[in-house]
N, C-alpha and C positions, 0 to 999 in steps of 0.2 A: 402568529403562525410560525411554524418551524419547518425548515426545509428537510426533506428526507433524501439522502444521497443515493440510496440503493433502490434499484428497480424492484417492484413488487413489495416494498416495505409497507406501503399503506394498507394493503390487504392483510399482511401479517399483523400489523398493529390493530386493525379492526377485528380480526379473529380473536386476538388476545382479550380485547375489551368485551366482545360478545360472549366469550367463554366465561369471563368474570361476572357479567350481568346475569347469565343463565344460572350461575351458582350463587346469586344473592348480592353481589356488589352493586353499587350505584355510581353513576357519573356525577360528581359533585359540582362540576362547572360545565354543563352540557352545551358545548359549542361545536360538537363534532360535525355539524352540518357544514362547517367552514373547512372543507377539505377539497383538494384538487389532486391531480395525479402525483404530485411530489411535495405537497404542503399539507400540514395537519396542525390544527389548533391543539395545544397541550390539554390532556385530560387527567383530572385528578379522580382516582378510583378508590372507593372506600365502602365497606371494609374488604380487604383482600385476605383470603385464607390460603393455607398450604395446599388445599385441594384444587386451587385454580392454577391454570397455566401461567398466568401473569406473576404469580408468587415465585415461580422457579425460573422464569425466563429473564435474562438480561437483554431486554429488547432494544436498547440503544435508540429509543424513540422518545417522543414527547408525551410519555405516559408516566404519571406519578402514582404508583400503587402505595396505599397506606394500609399497613397491617398493625393490629394491636398485639402487644407482647406482655 
């Protein structure tokens, strides 16, 4: 689990992940149920494409987006 130091960061991270999932990405290590108000288990997301918010955002959170080049 990784501590999130900024208030509201968990929702921001969740929104990035949901956007990527809606656009075809998968969570490769699905432990996202292990969240609290300021802790989040790291998520590996693949494949991430340039049409996803996660591709463009430097989220400073425990999310590892993997894109093919």
